[in-house]
Structure formats: structure tokens, C-alpha cells
Phi, psi and omega in degrees: 000319181295330178293321180295317179299318180298319180294320179296318179296320180296320180295319180297317179299317180297322181293317180297315180298317180297317181296319181295319181292328184276345181234057182293127177286126182296146180289144179284126178248112182292147176287128182295138179272120178296139182246144175275122177276318183206145175212147177205158180233141178218143177284149174298148183294335183245012181204110184281359179251014176231123177250144174247124180263121179265128187230131173240129182247166178275349177204165180297133177194161171273158181220160166222167180230131172259136185209154179161194175201178186293335183277322186258345186092193183238135179241160178227132178286163170294148177292146177297149185289322187242151174281137180197166177278328183242134181225153172230107188249120178280141175249125182234178188065051181250143176273152181289150175049050184226140179270138180231144169255146179221155179230132175277131177249116178268149183238114185280182184297334179272001179088003179284144182258140182223128175286131182200115177097113181234142178198184181215167177201167179229132180283168182254195182280158172286157171303155185304319182298323179281331176294334180281348180292135176241127179250134166246121193233138168234129179076194181215144178291153180280337177273159182298322188220148171243128179251131175210162178268157180213127181248126179218104186312127359264011187271156179221127188230156154255142183227143168241134173245152179268189184289349173261011179063031170267139173291122183238358176198144173210156174225121175266122184290137174266123183299131175290321179226101183302337180284345180231082186301141182233184180212148176285140184233244183298142181213145175221151180256136176278162177302332180277003178096344179293157178247134174248131184216163176261123174267103184257189183226180180297164179305134179093346179256097189281324189255095184260221186275288204179183162259141179232150171238129178234156172280167177300339177268005172094010180278132178284125182242342180199158181202139173243106184277139177301136180200173185290339181275309183271357179068193190244106183296143178199154166068314183202160180203162176225147174271126179253166174295169174062033174062045178236152181233128175266132182216153174277139180223163171211168178210159178274128174235135180267128181234159174270110184250022182296330180296337179255016180083011180263196182268155179289346180236044179292129179266128186232141174275117181260128186273151172209167176240127186228160179239125179260117176268106183285349179290323182233007177055050172237160176234155183227134177281128179264322186205141177235127184297328181292342177283345187228346180231144171267144177292353172286345175279109185205148173237304174253127187209099180196168177107158177299320170244113188285121171275097193286281179278325180055067178290123185240358174205152176223140176214147175265122183283180184298335182259011184085005176284162180255125177258119181243142173258117179257090190302314190284353172238017175053047187223141168251135185229145175252124178257138181300156180304331179281345183079007187266347184212156173269120182281317176198159176237137179235118181084167177067195182295140175059035179298138176280352181231134169275160178262137182304319176226144179305328181292352179272356179290153176245158185221128176054042189291164176226168171046052178286131178223147171263121182283164180305332180273004179092351177291159180247126177250130177225157163268113182270101182294325177085011179297128180066020175295129182298152180300324181293346176256007176116354179077193187274107172212166184240154182198166165265135188225131176243129181239142171256141184256116177265101185294323182296316181271348185064042189231137174255124183241139176286128177246345180195146172207156169235113179236105184295153176236125358294165183299148168247148179231118178239100185292338181213172182058207179079169186198158173215121182231135178278129179273166181297332181276003179095347176286169180234128178263122188235137179241116178257123171255090189283153183269107174051040177240165176247122001279160181286344181213136178225134173242126182228150169244125187240133176284162180305329181274007178092358179294135178276106181281322186207138176216127178237122174257130187243130178225153174195147182293341183231024183294138170250163185294137181266204190229285186217171178225140182228156176256141178218163181254344178204162174274314186218036178087003178291151181233149177276125181250342177211000000 
């Protein structure tokens, strides 16, 4: 009996051994950690607030860079799109004449992040024109960054300031034609971080350069030059999905104006709304003012080339409609999403809405937007405002439209005290948190420019007064959260 048991035990052992040998568990192989062989940082030759970090690895991998100091905190760049041994990563949102430490973060095949490679660098001075800028500041903006244009003869810049009102990014525009000096004007940021802007010119020079697209490090990547087919871009633009840009355009049309006491060959700027498809470099007309307005509709009408409606802003409303500000007839208009009809007119000739009180009218307005609740927000410049309505002063104004009564009622305004007067330019934009960012370009007043953020109850959250011995009038101010997708991590 004991022999039989011994044979059974032996068979069982043989079976276990056989099973173990046929189902061998594979050995664990760790994912190799990419190592930094060499890293260095250098400032761009034409911009002391942008550093490029050169990185060499021992194997292909993606990388990001963390950088900062005790005063500004720590930021992290977006990870590079592709794995490679060599990378060149730009660092932005840097203050002038400031030392930064940085760490290279390698990303292995499994997506794990590893700190590897530490070094430092120091930024340089601002350009002379920006060094002459003097800021007087109260409070801090709620957004990470404020972007605005700055003109200083002969230079033209875009500038970003951080929440401590330090200049942390700038772009100096390169003149397309040095014989015809221009200035940067309206600007919008794409989801990829690039900026699209209108390169405009001094007052009276209608036909300037173009629309331009630049990377955050200032490289020109695309341009739409003004021409008779695509017309002449001016004043405002929007970034659309699918690599398209919506822009305001105009062209010269000759009309017989003898019925109005004018000349038989009066030259008039006719407005349109166009879409630039950057995929194939074609443009499409969305709306033409002559299809909906007669040139007999006029409030301001003068000049060798008459700026008739003078459309100065465009916004897409909650229903896909287009909101346009027609400065020279004191009117905000809503165009249907198809561009085929005018949905309503507010202010100016043939307004579909009366104003509850005469003092609620706006004059020569800018940056008209339809808010999600249907209210209309404008920067009311106040040019030619009658004395009985308060005379010439500027404000941000929000109106609600009562369609049943055909009445426009004021629901909010910001009118600084003492009054500021900006006969042209300027802007007012509603932020996601409900505050309003307002840019005043005052006329021959001190200071010549003020940017404020105002809470719904009128509280002044942030105020920046800007002065310079050679400052020229600017354009608008916008809020942003990053220059090139970098994020604050500490």
C-alpha cells in the first residue's frame, strides 16, 4: 500500500512541475527612464523675455520644462508633441532682468514623468520704448495675463502683463513696408497659442498691410495681404474653428452723391464681413453692407474717402448671429447666422428699439457684444453726445432689449469719476467671472491710457494707469490665461 502512495505522490509532483514549466510567467521589464545628456538656455537674439532651452537625451522621449523662482512661482510648459533625442523648448511669461531656475521633465513610453537636468538663466532688459513706460497700479487683475497694444513712435508692440503688472511678454511688429509705417491693432489668440492680428495704420491711411499670424515666439507663419479680391481687412477679427478667421473688410466704391449735395464721383468705403480659410488661402463674403443699407443713411460723412458706416468690431452672438458696431451711425446691428438679413438695429437711424431715457444712448461706440443673456455691452465713446444728454464723456454700457416693448433699458454702466473721454478706439469686454475689462484711450488727458477691471457692483478690482513721454494712442485690452499653453503649478 505504501508503494502505491509513493507512486501517486511522485505523479503529482511530476504534474506540478510539468504545469509550471508549460506556463512560465514572463519576467518584468522596466520601462527605461530617459536621461538628459546636456541642457542649456539662451535668450532669443531679438527678445530678452523669451528663452529657448536646448535639450539632448540618451533616447527618444517627449519632454516638458518646469521653470520659475520664489517671487513668480513655478510654471510648466506643454509637453512636446513628438518623442526625440533633441528638443528646443521656448520658455515664456518671463520678467525682465530676472533669474530663473529650470528643470527638464522627461516623459517615458509609459507616460511617467521624471525630473532630469537642472540649470538656470537670467533674462535681459526691455526694449527702450517699453522701459519708458510708467505704470501706476491699484489691485490685481483676476486673469493671469492682460494683453494690450502699445504704440511708441516709431515702434509698435503687443504686451502682456502678469497679475503683478510686470511686463512678461512682448512682440515688436516688423514693418511690412518701412516707407508706410503701420501699427498693430486688433488681436486674437488661437487655441494653439498663435496670435492673429490686424496690422493697421495711422488715421487717414485706410489701406495698410494685412492680417498676420505669428507664433508666441514671434515667428510669422501666415499672412493675408489686402487686395481687390479679399478686400481690405480692418479694425477687428475673430478666430473660428477649422483654421478660419472672420474679419471686417472694406473697399472703395464710387457713388453719385449729387442728390445729397455731394460730388458725382464721391469715393466711399463700403463695409463687408469676410471669412479667411487658412487651409486653402481663400476668402468668402459673409455679409455686404450695400445689400442692407443705403448710402443715404448717414450721420458722420466727410473726407476725401468717406468712411461711411465705419464698422469697428465684430462678435458672434449666442445664436450664431453676427454683432457689428457701426461707429459712424451710432448703431449696433445683429446679422442673421446666414448673413442674409438684418435681425435688429439698436441706436442710430431706423433703430428697432427706443431708449428708455435719452441719456442711455451711445455714440461712436466700440467693442459691441451680445452677452449670453441677450444684453448688449458696448464701450460708449460719447463722441458728439449732446449737452442735454451729458456731453462728451466715455463709459462702458450694458443695455437689455425688451422686444415686446421695443425698448432698450440701461442695466449697468461704468463711468469713472472724474469723467474720461475717449473719442475713438477703446474697449469693454465681459469676463467669464462676470467682471468687465475696460480700456480707456483718453483724449489729451493724464494719464493717456487706463485699463480697469470692474466687478458687477462697480467695485474697482484692478486699475492700471499708463504713461510714457512718447506714448501714442493704443487700441484694446484682452484677458488671457497663458502665453503659449504654460500652466502655473506652484
